[in-house]
N, C-alpha and C positions, 0 to 999 in steps of 0.2 A: 614434571618429567616427560620427555619426548618419547612417545611410543608409536609414532606415525607409521613406521615400517612394520612394526608388529601388528598394528591394527589392520593394515592392508593385507598382511599375511593371514590373519585370522579370518577376514572376510573371504579371502580366496579359499581357505581351508574349509569353511563352513559349507561351501558349495559342493564339496566332494567327500568330506569326512564328517561323520555324524558329530554335531556339536563343535566341529573344527579341531578335535583332538582325538588321539588314539588311546587315551585313558582318561576317565571322567574328571578326576580332581584337577587335572591340568587346565580345565576350562575356566577356572576362577569363579564358578557359580556360587561357591560358599562365601566368597569375599567380594564379588563384583569386580568390574573393571576389565581391562585388557591384559591377557597374559603376555609377558615378554617372550618373544621367540628367540631361543638361545642359538648362538652360532658357534661358540667354543667355550672350553673351560681350561683353566690353568691353575694348579695349586688349590687354593681355597676359594677361587673366584670363578664366576661364569660371566659371559658377555653376551648381550643381546644384539638383535639386528639393527637397533638404533644407536649402538655404540655405548650403551650403559653398562656399567660394571657393578657386580653384586658380590658380597661375601656370601657364600653358599652354605646354608645349614640344612639343605635337603640331601645333598651328596648322593644323588640318584636314588633317593629313598633308602639310604643307609649303607650300601656296600663300599662306597669310596672312602674307606678308613684312612687311606694315604693321600687323599685329594685327587684332583683331576690330572690326568696325563702323567701318572707316576712313571718316572724314567724306566724302571725295570719292566713294568707292564708294557710300555710302548715298545721297548726293545724286543720283548718276547713276541709281540704281534708282528713286528717287522721280520723277525727271523722265520716265523711260521709261514709268512706269505711266500717265502722261497720254496716251500715244499707242497703247499696245497691247503685249501680251507675246509674241504669236506670230502670224506671218502665213503661214508656209510659202511665202514669196516673197522675192525679193532685196530687201535694204535697203542704203543707202549705208554704214551703220555697219560692215557686214561687210567692205567694202573698206578702210575706215579701220583696222580692227583688223588685217587681213592685212598692210597696208602697215607698220604699227608692228612687227609680228612680224618682217617681212623686214628692216626697218631695224636691229633688234637682232641678228638672226641671218641674215647675208647668204647663207648656204648654202641657206636656204629661199627659193629664187627664186620658187616658186609655193607657195600655201598652200591647204589645204582644211580648213574648220572642221567638227568633229564634236562629239559630246556627252560622251565619256569617254575616259580614257587607254586603256582596253581597246579601244575602237572605233578609236582612232588607230593602235595597234600592229597590230591585226588588219588594218586597211586598208593600212598600210605594207608588211606582209608579203605580202599578196595582190598589191599593186602590184609589189613586187620580183619575185615569181614571174611575173607577167604581162609585165614588162619584159624579163626575161632568158630566159624560156621554160624555166626550171629549177624543180625542186621542193624542193630541200633548203635548210634554214636552220640556221645555227649560233647557239646561244644559250649562256649561261654559267651553270653551276650556282649556285643561290642568287639569281640575278637574276629578278625578277618583272616580267612585262610585261602584267599583266592576265590575266583568266581566259579567254584564247584557248586553244582545245583544244590546238593544237600547241605552245603556249608554256608549258604547265603542267608539262612535263617538267623535273624537278629544279629547280622554282621555289622561291623563298624566301617571304617575307611570311607570310601566314596559314597556308600549308601547313607551313612550318618551325615556326611557333609551335604549331600544333595536332598536328603529327606525323601528318598524315593522308596517304594515298596521293596521289601527284601525277598519276595517270592514271585514277582512277576516273571512269567515264562518258566517257572519251576513247577513241574507236576506235583500235585498234592502228595502222591505216593512217595516221592523223593523227600519232600520236606518232612513227611511223617517218620522218616528213619532217624531224624535228628532231635535230640532233647537239648534245648537251650536253657542254661542255668546262669544265675548271676555270678559274675567273676568275683573271686575271693570269698564265696559263701560255702564254707565247709558243711553246714547243716543241709543245704540244698543238694549238695553232692552226696551226702550220706543217705538222704531220703530217696534220691534217684536209684542208688544201688540197692537200697532196702526193698524198693517196690519192683524193680525191673532188672536186677543184677544179672540174672541168668540170660538176658536177652542183649546185654550191652557188649558190643564188639570192641569199642575203643572209647577213650577220652582223648580229645585233641585240644591243646591249649597253647597260646602264646605265653611262655613262662614269665615274660615281662610283656604286658600288653603294649602294643604300639599303634594300633589302628583305631583306638578311641582316645588317642593321646597316650603318652607314656604313663602306665600304671603298674607299679611293682606288685608282686604277689604278697599277700598278707602272711604274717608269721604262721607257719603250720599248714598253709593252703596246699602247696605242692607236695608236702610230706603226706598229707591226708589222701591226696589224689593217688600217690604212689601206693600207699597201703591198701586202699580200696580196690585199685586195679589188680594188685597181686592177689588179694583175697578172693576176688570174684572172677579171676581168669580173663580180665579185659586187657587190651593192649593200650599202654600209655604212650601217646604221641606228643612229643614236644615240637611245636612249629617254631623253629629257630631261623626261619627265613630272614627275620630282622635281627635277632639277637646273636645268631651264630657268628663267631669271630668278632663280634661287635662289643658285647659287654664283658667278654673275657676271651682268651685264646680258645678255650674249650667251651665257649658259649655260656648260656644261662645254667646249663646242667653242671658245669664246673663251678660257676659262681655260687649256686645254691646247694650243691652237693647232692643232687637228685639224678638217678640214672633211669632215663626213659627206656621203653622197649623199642621205639622207633623215633627217628628225628628227621625233620626236613630242614634243609638249608638252601640259601638262595644265591643271588648274584655275586656276593662277596667271593665265592669260590671260583669266579671267573674274572676277578679284578674289575667287576662292573659289567662285563659282557653277559649276554643272555645264557644262563646256565643255572641249574639247581641240582639237588640230589636228595634222595631219601635213603635211609639205612638204619640198621639196628641189629638186634639179636640174630645170630646166624640161623637158628631154627625157624625164625619167622621169615627172614629174607630168602631162605632156601625154597620157599613156596612160590617165588617169582619165576615166571618162564624165562629161559628154558629149563631151569632146574625143577620147577613145580608147575602147578596148574593155573596160577593167577597171572593173567596175561597183561603185559605192559610193554610198549615198544616206542621207538622214536628214531627217525632217520638221522636227525642232527644231534642226537644225544651224544655227548662226549666229543663234539667237533673240535678239531685242532686249534682253532682260534681261541675259543673260550677256555679250553683246557690249558693251553700254554700261558695265557694271561693269568689264569687262576694259580698255576704253579708258581709263577713269578710273585704274585701277591702273597700266597701262603708261605713261601720261603722267607720273605721279609718279616712276616708276622712271627714265624717260629724263631728266627735268628735274632729278633730284637724284642725281648719280653718287656723292655722299658716303654714300649709304645703305649701300653695300656695305662701305665702311670701318667704318661704325658697327656693322654686323652682325658683321664680322670681330672687332672689338674686344670686343663683348659675348660672343661665342662663345668667344673665347680666354680671357676671364676665367672663364667657366663651366667650361672644360675644363682649366684650369691645375692643376698639382700633384696628379695622381691618386694615391690611396693605393696601397700595395703590394697586388699581386694583381689590379689593375684595369688594363686596357689601354684607352686612350681613342683613338679614331679621329675625326678632324675634317677636313672640307674646307669652308672658309668657314663658313657658319652651319648646316651639317649636322654632327651628331655622334652617337656612340654610346659608352656606357660598357659595355665587355665584361667580364664577370666571369671573366677568365682572365689569367694573368700572361705569356702568350705573345703574340707579335705576331699580329694577325688580318689575313690577306691574301686569304682566299678562304672558300668555304662550309665546307670541312672544318675550318679553324682557328676559324671562328666557332662551329661546333657543339661545340667543346671548352669553351665557356663554362658556368659553373655556373648553370643556369637556376633551380634552387631558391633559391640565394642571391640571384639577381636578383629573384625574386618577393618575397622578404622586403624587399629594398631598395625595390622599387616601392611596396609598401604603406606602408613607413615614410615615403617621400616623399609619398605621397597624404595620409597623416594629418598631414603637415607643411604641407599646402597646396600641393603641387607635383604637377602632372599630367604624367607621362611616358607614352610609348607603352607599352601593357600587353604588351610582348613584348621579350625579349632581342634579337630579330632584326628590329628596326625602328630607323630613324634618328629622332633628335630634331631640333628646329628652333628657332632663335632669330628673333624678329621685332624690328623697330625699336621696337615698343611696350614691349619688355622694358627695364626701367630698371636702373640700378646697384643699387638696393635689391632688385629682384627677383633679380638675380644673387647678391647677398650672402646673401639669405635662402636661396636654393637651395643655395649652397655650404655654408652653415652647417648646413642640414638634412642634407646628405649627410655632412658631417664627423661629425655626431652619430651617424649610423648606423655609420660605420666605427670610431668610438671605442668604442661599446658592444659591438661584436662583435669 
């Protein structure tokens, strides 16, 4: 595969951007080689600077449920350019988007728009502390909630991929406010509440883990979490930055029938543009300034571009409930009949091929994967015109733009790898 132009761009980027990239996993350090520099996307495909075309299963890390350059989203962006891109003042569109989010996720009785998933989780955590008057938070090993100081403890995503320390640059006092527990362990959760329940402000969880690879919740895990938070007066936060509108129209909370106190959601509510939100119970959200004493602000929060694109996206999802059945069908076809030595985890249109023959249920079992073999698989697929996440510890995604031919090509390319090795 010719990546001459991408290699030149990487060399140029490394002189001015740390590692040559603006987000660590993009650097391909977990798989080696040169990352293709992307110039455009269309439907299910992305195209690089060297003219190579790839079937894209990263989908901007999840939010592009309808594929690249969805016509309704593009038209919404064109129209808003006629009126302005940022005002730093209220607009009616912000209300429209918030109402659409609440209609899909009734637990989000009030909504605050922000600019990134990290900002959403950081704000939700601060709000939980302000609401409860407590300092401690529980998170789960391998779950990544953005680069918030206190949430980098035993995080997944790029930290797992690169094998770097999870507390470098984080003051010990911040890390000490976080209790990290094994994902899917009800006994560990019960013990934490038994010993420190009166100090715990919140529990934050990816209801379907996606940042140590796709790992579904074990039976009873989310239910136990809900019951313990209610009993001890802690705030249950679902980080649905990845699962919101992805695994179901109402997110993982709809899929599993659990009502969190607060929820964070990400770029899907902007049609892929930079935006996020947090929201939840009215009595908790009313503590946010200017209604209450917990401060959070942002000049670009609710900017017209992202909000208009998000409205176009969410309108399509609400009007076409069959989208989720179509996504389920395509993802099931992609993940059917894995070869020996491979464990496939899938929830809806999220999936991961783990290079281990053991069940993957938490961070420790995910880390048993053969990352060297995954890297060889990744490059084989890339050369076959299939773009997967460049890390064993990330989820993949299917969009409605993926065709049966795309799936067949991907399955055949994967089969060729396992046949030759």
